mmJSON file of the N, C-alpha and C atoms, coordinates in Angstrom:
{"data_MODEL":{"atom_site":{
"group_PDB":["ATOM","ATOM","ATOM","ATOM","ATOM","ATOM","ATOM","ATOM","ATOM","ATOM","ATOM","ATOM","ATOM","ATOM","ATOM","ATOM","ATOM","ATOM","ATOM","ATOM","ATOM","ATOM","ATOM","ATOM","ATOM","ATOM","ATOM","ATOM","ATOM","ATOM","ATOM","ATOM","ATOM","ATOM","ATOM","ATOM","ATOM","ATOM","ATOM","ATOM","ATOM","ATOM","ATOM","ATOM","ATOM","ATOM","ATOM","ATOM","ATOM","ATOM","ATOM","ATOM","ATOM","ATOM","ATOM","ATOM","ATOM","ATOM","ATOM","ATOM","ATOM","ATOM","ATOM","ATOM","ATOM","ATOM","ATOM","ATOM","ATOM","ATOM","ATOM","ATOM","ATOM","ATOM","ATOM","ATOM","ATOM","ATOM","ATOM","ATOM","ATOM","ATOM","ATOM","ATOM","ATOM","ATOM","ATOM","ATOM","ATOM","ATOM","ATOM","ATOM","ATOM","ATOM","ATOM","ATOM","ATOM","ATOM","ATOM","ATOM","ATOM","ATOM","ATOM","ATOM","ATOM","ATOM","ATOM","ATOM","ATOM","ATOM","ATOM","ATOM","ATOM","ATOM","ATOM","ATOM","ATOM","ATOM","ATOM","ATOM","ATOM","ATOM","ATOM","ATOM","ATOM","ATOM","ATOM","ATOM","ATOM","ATOM","ATOM","ATOM","ATOM","ATOM","ATOM","ATOM","ATOM","ATOM","ATOM","ATOM","ATOM","ATOM","ATOM","ATOM","ATOM","ATOM","ATOM","ATOM","ATOM","ATOM","ATOM","ATOM","ATOM","ATOM","ATOM","ATOM","ATOM","ATOM","ATOM","ATOM","ATOM","ATOM","ATOM","ATOM","ATOM"],
"id":[1,2,3,4,5,6,7,8,9,10,11,12,13,14,15,16,17,18,19,20,21,22,23,24,25,26,27,28,29,30,31,32,33,34,35,36,37,38,39,40,41,42,43,44,45,46,47,48,49,50,51,52,53,54,55,56,57,58,59,60,61,62,63,64,65,66,67,68,69,70,71,72,73,74,75,76,77,78,79,80,81,82,83,84,85,86,87,88,89,90,91,92,93,94,95,96,97,98,99,100,101,102,103,104,105,106,107,108,109,110,111,112,113,114,115,116,117,118,119,120,121,122,123,124,125,126,127,128,129,130,131,132,133,134,135,136,137,138,139,140,141,142,143,144,145,146,147,148,149,150,151,152,153,154,155,156,157,158,159,160,161,162,163,164,165],
"type_symbol":["N","C","C","N","C","C","N","C","C","N","C","C","N","C","C","N","C","C","N","C","C","N","C","C","N","C","C","N","C","C","N","C","C","N","C","C","N","C","C","N","C","C","N","C","C","N","C","C","N","C","C","N","C","C","N","C","C","N","C","C","N","C","C","N","C","C","N","C","C","N","C","C","N","C","C","N","C","C","N","C","C","N","C","C","N","C","C","N","C","C","N","C","C","N","C","C","N","C","C","N","C","C","N","C","C","N","C","C","N","C","C","N","C","C","N","C","C","N","C","C","N","C","C","N","C","C","N","C","C","N","C","C","N","C","C","N","C","C","N","C","C","N","C","C","N","C","C","N","C","C","N","C","C","N","C","C","N","C","C","N","C","C","N","C","C"],
"label_atom_id":["N","CA","C","N","CA","C","N","CA","C","N","CA","C","N","CA","C","N","CA","C","N","CA","C","N","CA","C","N","CA","C","N","CA","C","N","CA","C","N","CA","C","N","CA","C","N","CA","C","N","CA","C","N","CA","C","N","CA","C","N","CA","C","N","CA","C","N","CA","C","N","CA","C","N","CA","C","N","CA","C","N","CA","C","N","CA","C","N","CA","C","N","CA","C","N","CA","C","N","CA","C","N","CA","C","N","CA","C","N","CA","C","N","CA","C","N","CA","C","N","CA","C","N","CA","C","N","CA","C","N","CA","C","N","CA","C","N","CA","C","N","CA","C","N","CA","C","N","CA","C","N","CA","C","N","CA","C","N","CA","C","N","CA","C","N","CA","C","N","CA","C","N","CA","C","N","CA","C","N","CA","C","N","CA","C","N","CA","C","N","CA","C"],
"label_alt_id":[null,null,null,null,null,null,null,null,null,null,null,null,null,null,null,null,null,null,null,null,null,null,null,null,null,null,null,null,null,null,null,null,null,null,null,null,null,null,null,null,null,null,null,null,null,null,null,null,null,null,null,null,null,null,null,null,null,null,null,null,null,null,null,null,null,null,null,null,null,null,null,null,null,null,null,null,null,null,null,null,null,null,null,null,null,null,null,null,null,null,null,null,null,null,null,null,null,null,null,null,null,null,null,null,null,null,null,null,null,null,null,null,null,null,null,null,null,null,null,null,null,null,null,null,null,null,null,null,null,null,null,null,null,null,null,null,null,null,null,null,null,null,null,null,null,null,null,null,null,null,null,null,null,null,null,null,null,null,null,null,null,null,null,null,null],
"label_comp_id":["MET","MET","MET","ALA","ALA","ALA","LEU","LEU","LEU","SER","SER","SER","GLU","GLU","GLU","GLY","GLY","GLY","GLU","GLU","GLU","VAL","VAL","VAL","ASP","ASP","ASP","GLY","GLY","GLY","CYS","CYS","CYS","THR","THR","THR","LEU","LEU","LEU","GLU","GLU","GLU","CYS","CYS","CYS","TRP","TRP","TRP","LEU","LEU","LEU","HIS","HIS","HIS","GLY","GLY","GLY","SER","SER","SER","ARG","ARG","ARG","PHE","PHE","PHE","ASP","ASP","ASP","LEU","LEU","LEU","ARG","ARG","ARG","THR","THR","THR","GLY","GLY","GLY","HIS","HIS","HIS","PRO","PRO","PRO","SER","SER","SER","GLY","GLY","GLY","PRO","PRO","PRO","PRO","PRO","PRO","ALA","ALA","ALA","THR","THR","THR","VAL","VAL","VAL","PRO","PRO","PRO","VAL","VAL","VAL","PRO","PRO","PRO","VAL","VAL","VAL","TYR","TYR","TYR","PRO","PRO","PRO","VAL","VAL","VAL","SER","SER","SER","VAL","VAL","VAL","GLU","GLU","GLU","GLY","GLY","GLY","ASP","ASP","ASP","THR","THR","THR","VAL","VAL","VAL","PHE","PHE","PHE","VAL","VAL","VAL","THR","THR","THR","VAL","VAL","VAL","ALA","ALA","ALA"],
"label_asym_id":["A","A","A","A","A","A","A","A","A","A","A","A","A","A","A","A","A","A","A","A","A","A","A","A","A","A","A","A","A","A","A","A","A","A","A","A","A","A","A","A","A","A","A","A","A","A","A","A","A","A","A","A","A","A","A","A","A","A","A","A","A","A","A","A","A","A","A","A","A","A","A","A","A","A","A","A","A","A","A","A","A","A","A","A","A","A","A","A","A","A","A","A","A","A","A","A","A","A","A","A","A","A","A","A","A","A","A","A","A","A","A","A","A","A","A","A","A","A","A","A","A","A","A","A","A","A","A","A","A","A","A","A","A","A","A","A","A","A","A","A","A","A","A","A","A","A","A","A","A","A","A","A","A","A","A","A","A","A","A","A","A","A","A","A","A"],
"label_entity_id":["1","1","1","1","1","1","1","1","1","1","1","1","1","1","1","1","1","1","1","1","1","1","1","1","1","1","1","1","1","1","1","1","1","1","1","1","1","1","1","1","1","1","1","1","1","1","1","1","1","1","1","1","1","1","1","1","1","1","1","1","1","1","1","1","1","1","1","1","1","1","1","1","1","1","1","1","1","1","1","1","1","1","1","1","1","1","1","1","1","1","1","1","1","1","1","1","1","1","1","1","1","1","1","1","1","1","1","1","1","1","1","1","1","1","1","1","1","1","1","1","1","1","1","1","1","1","1","1","1","1","1","1","1","1","1","1","1","1","1","1","1","1","1","1","1","1","1","1","1","1","1","1","1","1","1","1","1","1","1","1","1","1","1","1","1"],
"label_seq_id":[1,1,1,2,2,2,3,3,3,4,4,4,5,5,5,6,6,6,7,7,7,8,8,8,9,9,9,10,10,10,11,11,11,12,12,12,13,13,13,14,14,14,15,15,15,16,16,16,17,17,17,18,18,18,19,19,19,20,20,20,21,21,21,22,22,22,23,23,23,24,24,24,25,25,25,26,26,26,27,27,27,28,28,28,29,29,29,30,30,30,31,31,31,32,32,32,33,33,33,34,34,34,35,35,35,36,36,36,37,37,37,38,38,38,39,39,39,40,40,40,41,41,41,42,42,42,43,43,43,44,44,44,45,45,45,46,46,46,47,47,47,48,48,48,49,49,49,50,50,50,51,51,51,52,52,52,53,53,53,54,54,54,55,55,55],
"pdbx_PDB_ins_code":[null,null,null,null,null,null,null,null,null,null,null,null,null,null,null,null,null,null,null,null,null,null,null,null,null,null,null,null,null,null,null,null,null,null,null,null,null,null,null,null,null,null,null,null,null,null,null,null,null,null,null,null,null,null,null,null,null,null,null,null,null,null,null,null,null,null,null,null,null,null,null,null,null,null,null,null,null,null,null,null,null,null,null,null,null,null,null,null,null,null,null,null,null,null,null,null,null,null,null,null,null,null,null,null,null,null,null,null,null,null,null,null,null,null,null,null,null,null,null,null,null,null,null,null,null,null,null,null,null,null,null,null,null,null,null,null,null,null,null,null,null,null,null,null,null,null,null,null,null,null,null,null,null,null,null,null,null,null,null,null,null,null,null,null,null],
"Cartn_x":[-9.874,-8.636,-7.641,-6.728,-5.984,-4.564,-4.653,-2.99,-1.704,-2.458,-1.283,-0.627,-0.819,-0.299,0.97,0.72,1.574,2.952,3.951,5.086,5.711,6.426,6.836,8.08,8.306,9.585,9.838,10.72,10.772,9.304,8.839,7.507,6.707,6.661,5.75,5.252,4.007,3.452,2.708,2.989,2.485,1.755,0.196,-0.607,-0.244,-0.436,-0.297,-1.324,-2.259,-3.363,-3.455,-3.444,-3.706,-2.569,-1.186,0.028,-0.024,-1.161,-1.31,-0.455,0.17,1.182,1.007,0.985,0.192,1.674,1.567,2.734,2.253,2.963,2.759,2.442,2.874,2.823,1.384,0.936,-0.126,-1.526,-1.13,-2.186,-2.377,-1.913,-2.348,-1.397,-2.389,-1.826,-0.881,0.491,1.13,0.822,-0.067,-0.362,-1.424,-1.854,-2.943,-2.622,-3.628,-5.266,-5.768,-5.023,-5.492,-5.951,-7.068,-7.139,-7.388,-7.991,-8.454,-7.768,-7.092,-6.405,-6.735,-5.805,-6.17,-6.062,-6.843,-6.709,-5.325,-4.514,-3.399,-3.47,-2.822,-3.307,-1.467,-1.72,-0.609,0.038,1.127,1.875,2.958,3.119,4.684,5.245,6.662,6.829,7.413,7.344,7.977,8.449,9.569,10.554,9.954,9.357,8.748,7.196,6.534,5.192,4.938,3.978,3.686,2.03,2.037,0.691,0.081,-0.839,-1.63,-2.789,-2.887,-3.932,-5.188,-6.415,-7.417,-8.469,-8.926,-9.935,-11.254],
"Cartn_y":[-7.208,-7.523,-7.118,-8.134,-8.022,-7.775,-6.409,-6.025,-6.101,-6.349,-6.21,-7.457,-8.479,-9.609,-9.911,-8.537,-8.323,-8.264,-8.367,-8.099,-6.613,-5.82,-4.308,-4.685,-3.757,-3.615,-2.154,-1.605,0.076,0.605,1.329,2.006,1.124,-0.095,-0.97,-1.742,-2.208,-3.144,-4.196,-5.506,-6.439,-7.333,-7.222,-8.215,-9.722,-10.28,-11.422,-12.593,-12.352,-13.045,-12.78,-11.873,-11.563,-11.051,-10.944,-10.088,-8.801,-7.841,-6.656,-5.857,-4.678,-3.905,-2.738,-1.662,-0.723,0.147,1.657,2.523,2.8,3.077,3.129,4.729,5.337,6.65,7.29,6.495,6.942,6.188,5.109,3.616,3.459,4.042,3.574,2.265,1.606,0.401,0.795,-0.303,-0.254,-1.083,-2.049,-2.778,-4.034,-4.602,-5.523,-6.327,-7.252,-7.259,-5.942,-5.168,-4.029,-3.002,-2.356,-0.795,0.23,0.018,0.821,1.285,2.745,2.519,2.584,2.217,1.939,2.984,3.353,4.27,4.529,5.45,5.786,6.682,6.906,7.796,8.205,9.569,9.756,9.244,9.083,8.131,8.936,9.136,9.34,8.656,8.31,7.585,8.297,8.276,8.815,7.868,7.808,6.363,5.376,4.614,2.992,2.877,4.326,4.707,4.83,4.368,4.636,5.883,6.744,7.322,7.365,7.048,6.96,8.184,9.033,9.834,9.546,9.121,8.848,9.709,10.254,11.204,10.913],
"Cartn_z":[0.595,-0.119,1.001,1.499,2.634,2.36,2.083,1.316,2.364,3.529,4.91,4.592,4.011,3.997,2.611,1.744,0.844,0.938,0.122,0.002,-0.446,0.393,-0.084,-0.407,-1.601,-2.274,-2.77,-1.899,-2.184,-1.744,-3.062,-2.496,-2.867,-3.461,-4.049,-3.177,-3.247,-2.412,-3.523,-3.479,-4.331,-3.748,-3.902,-3.498,-3.727,-2.5,-2.364,-2.822,-3.059,-3.802,-5.205,-6.048,-7.416,-7.875,-7.016,-7.715,-8.146,-7.969,-8.413,-7.445,-8.057,-7.379,-7.127,-6.037,-5.884,-5.278,-5.74,-5.386,-3.923,-2.754,-1.296,-1.039,-1.973,-2.279,-2.347,-3.469,-4.397,-4.33,-3.903,-3.948,-5.384,-6.605,-7.749,-8.133,-8.989,-9.349,-10.663,-10.465,-11.629,-12.824,-12.59,-13.736,-13.125,-14.114,-14.207,-13.157,-12.438,-12.812,-12.278,-11.41,-10.583,-11.654,-11.269,-12.348,-11.524,-10.113,-9.28,-8.155,-7.989,-6.712,-5.418,-4.279,-2.745,-2.244,-0.883,-0.228,0.37,0.448,1.381,2.503,3.436,4.575,5.079,5.249,5.819,6.81,7.18,8.483,8.857,10.072,10.769,11.832,12.145,12.91,14.033,15.396,16.512,17.633,17.579,18.204,17.698,18.632,18.087,17.899,18.071,17.523,16.129,15.54,14.21,14.12,13.569,13.681,12.538,12.278,10.746,10.703,10.112,9.905,9.092,9.735,9.022,9.154,7.874,7.576,7.615],
"occupancy":[1.0,1.0,1.0,1.0,1.0,1.0,1.0,1.0,1.0,1.0,1.0,1.0,1.0,1.0,1.0,1.0,1.0,1.0,1.0,1.0,1.0,1.0,1.0,1.0,1.0,1.0,1.0,1.0,1.0,1.0,1.0,1.0,1.0,1.0,1.0,1.0,1.0,1.0,1.0,1.0,1.0,1.0,1.0,1.0,1.0,1.0,1.0,1.0,1.0,1.0,1.0,1.0,1.0,1.0,1.0,1.0,1.0,1.0,1.0,1.0,1.0,1.0,1.0,1.0,1.0,1.0,1.0,1.0,1.0,1.0,1.0,1.0,1.0,1.0,1.0,1.0,1.0,1.0,1.0,1.0,1.0,1.0,1.0,1.0,1.0,1.0,1.0,1.0,1.0,1.0,1.0,1.0,1.0,1.0,1.0,1.0,1.0,1.0,1.0,1.0,1.0,1.0,1.0,1.0,1.0,1.0,1.0,1.0,1.0,1.0,1.0,1.0,1.0,1.0,1.0,1.0,1.0,1.0,1.0,1.0,1.0,1.0,1.0,1.0,1.0,1.0,1.0,1.0,1.0,1.0,1.0,1.0,1.0,1.0,1.0,1.0,1.0,1.0,1.0,1.0,1.0,1.0,1.0,1.0,1.0,1.0,1.0,1.0,1.0,1.0,1.0,1.0,1.0,1.0,1.0,1.0,1.0,1.0,1.0,1.0,1.0,1.0,1.0,1.0,1.0],
"B_iso_or_equiv":[0.0,0.0,0.0,0.0,0.0,0.0,0.0,0.0,0.0,0.0,0.0,0.0,0.0,0.0,0.0,0.0,0.0,0.0,0.0,0.0,0.0,0.0,0.0,0.0,0.0,0.0,0.0,0.0,0.0,0.0,0.0,0.0,0.0,0.0,0.0,0.0,0.0,0.0,0.0,0.0,0.0,0.0,0.0,0.0,0.0,0.0,0.0,0.0,0.0,0.0,0.0,0.0,0.0,0.0,0.0,0.0,0.0,0.0,0.0,0.0,0.0,0.0,0.0,0.0,0.0,0.0,0.0,0.0,0.0,0.0,0.0,0.0,0.0,0.0,0.0,0.0,0.0,0.0,0.0,0.0,0.0,0.0,0.0,0.0,0.0,0.0,0.0,0.0,0.0,0.0,0.0,0.0,0.0,0.0,0.0,0.0,0.0,0.0,0.0,0.0,0.0,0.0,0.0,0.0,0.0,0.0,0.0,0.0,0.0,0.0,0.0,0.0,0.0,0.0,0.0,0.0,0.0,0.0,0.0,0.0,0.0,0.0,0.0,0.0,0.0,0.0,0.0,0.0,0.0,0.0,0.0,0.0,0.0,0.0,0.0,0.0,0.0,0.0,0.0,0.0,0.0,0.0,0.0,0.0,0.0,0.0,0.0,0.0,0.0,0.0,0.0,0.0,0.0,0.0,0.0,0.0,0.0,0.0,0.0,0.0,0.0,0.0,0.0,0.0,0.0],
"pdbx_formal_charge":[null,null,null,null,null,null,null,null,null,null,null,null,null,null,null,null,null,null,null,null,null,null,null,null,null,null,null,null,null,null,null,null,null,null,null,null,null,null,null,null,null,null,null,null,null,null,null,null,null,null,null,null,null,null,null,null,null,null,null,null,null,null,null,null,null,null,null,null,null,null,null,null,null,null,null,null,null,null,null,null,null,null,null,null,null,null,null,null,null,null,null,null,null,null,null,null,null,null,null,null,null,null,null,null,null,null,null,null,null,null,null,null,null,null,null,null,null,null,null,null,null,null,null,null,null,null,null,null,null,null,null,null,null,null,null,null,null,null,null,null,null,null,null,null,null,null,null,null,null,null,null,null,null,null,null,null,null,null,null,null,null,null,null,null,null],
"auth_seq_id":[1,1,1,2,2,2,3,3,3,4,4,4,5,5,5,6,6,6,7,7,7,8,8,8,9,9,9,10,10,10,11,11,11,12,12,12,13,13,13,14,14,14,15,15,15,16,16,16,17,17,17,18,18,18,19,19,19,20,20,20,21,21,21,22,22,22,23,23,23,24,24,24,25,25,25,26,26,26,27,27,27,28,28,28,29,29,29,30,30,30,31,31,31,32,32,32,33,33,33,34,34,34,35,35,35,36,36,36,37,37,37,38,38,38,39,39,39,40,40,40,41,41,41,42,42,42,43,43,43,44,44,44,45,45,45,46,46,46,47,47,47,48,48,48,49,49,49,50,50,50,51,51,51,52,52,52,53,53,53,54,54,54,55,55,55],
"auth_comp_id":["MET","MET","MET","ALA","ALA","ALA","LEU","LEU","LEU","SER","SER","SER","GLU","GLU","GLU","GLY","GLY","GLY","GLU","GLU","GLU","VAL","VAL","VAL","ASP","ASP","ASP","GLY","GLY","GLY","CYS","CYS","CYS","THR","THR","THR","LEU","LEU","LEU","GLU","GLU","GLU","CYS","CYS","CYS","TRP","TRP","TRP","LEU","LEU","LEU","HIS","HIS","HIS","GLY","GLY","GLY","SER","SER","SER","ARG","ARG","ARG","PHE","PHE","PHE","ASP","ASP","ASP","LEU","LEU","LEU","ARG","ARG","ARG","THR","THR","THR","GLY","GLY","GLY","HIS","HIS","HIS","PRO","PRO","PRO","SER","SER","SER","GLY","GLY","GLY","PRO","PRO","PRO","PRO","PRO","PRO","ALA","ALA","ALA","THR","THR","THR","VAL","VAL","VAL","PRO","PRO","PRO","VAL","VAL","VAL","PRO","PRO","PRO","VAL","VAL","VAL","TYR","TYR","TYR","PRO","PRO","PRO","VAL","VAL","VAL","SER","SER","SER","VAL","VAL","VAL","GLU","GLU","GLU","GLY","GLY","GLY","ASP","ASP","ASP","THR","THR","THR","VAL","VAL","VAL","PHE","PHE","PHE","VAL","VAL","VAL","THR","THR","THR","VAL","VAL","VAL","ALA","ALA","ALA"],
"auth_asym_id":["A","A","A","A","A","A","A","A","A","A","A","A","A","A","A","A","A","A","A","A","A","A","A","A","A","A","A","A","A","A","A","A","A","A","A","A","A","A","A","A","A","A","A","A","A","A","A","A","A","A","A","A","A","A","A","A","A","A","A","A","A","A","A","A","A","A","A","A","A","A","A","A","A","A","A","A","A","A","A","A","A","A","A","A","A","A","A","A","A","A","A","A","A","A","A","A","A","A","A","A","A","A","A","A","A","A","A","A","A","A","A","A","A","A","A","A","A","A","A","A","A","A","A","A","A","A","A","A","A","A","A","A","A","A","A","A","A","A","A","A","A","A","A","A","A","A","A","A","A","A","A","A","A","A","A","A","A","A","A","A","A","A","A","A","A"],
"auth_atom_id":["N","CA","C","N","CA","C","N","CA","C","N","CA","C","N","CA","C","N","CA","C","N","CA","C","N","CA","C","N","CA","C","N","CA","C","N","CA","C","N","CA","C","N","CA","C","N","CA","C","N","CA","C","N","CA","C","N","CA","C","N","CA","C","N","CA","C","N","CA","C","N","CA","C","N","CA","C","N","CA","C","N","CA","C","N","CA","C","N","CA","C","N","CA","C","N","CA","C","N","CA","C","N","CA","C","N","CA","C","N","CA","C","N","CA","C","N","CA","C","N","CA","C","N","CA","C","N","CA","C","N","CA","C","N","CA","C","N","CA","C","N","CA","C","N","CA","C","N","CA","C","N","CA","C","N","CA","C","N","CA","C","N","CA","C","N","CA","C","N","CA","C","N","CA","C","N","CA","C","N","CA","C","N","CA","C","N","CA","C","N","CA","C"],
"pdbx_PDB_model_num":[1,1,1,1,1,1,1,1,1,1,1,1,1,1,1,1,1,1,1,1,1,1,1,1,1,1,1,1,1,1,1,1,1,1,1,1,1,1,1,1,1,1,1,1,1,1,1,1,1,1,1,1,1,1,1,1,1,1,1,1,1,1,1,1,1,1,1,1,1,1,1,1,1,1,1,1,1,1,1,1,1,1,1,1,1,1,1,1,1,1,1,1,1,1,1,1,1,1,1,1,1,1,1,1,1,1,1,1,1,1,1,1,1,1,1,1,1,1,1,1,1,1,1,1,1,1,1,1,1,1,1,1,1,1,1,1,1,1,1,1,1,1,1,1,1,1,1,1,1,1,1,1,1,1,1,1,1,1,1,1,1,1,1,1,1]
}}}
């Protein structure tokens, strides 16, 4: 699933393929067809650099 191609509106990401929407803060879907959360990772921005913490 390539959510990187999705559209962001506030704190919601919409899957370009199926139309599922996910909360960017929690990864939980806000409606069908998705029923399973997607992973989320802590992010910080310093200047022009984005840091993602992957555990």
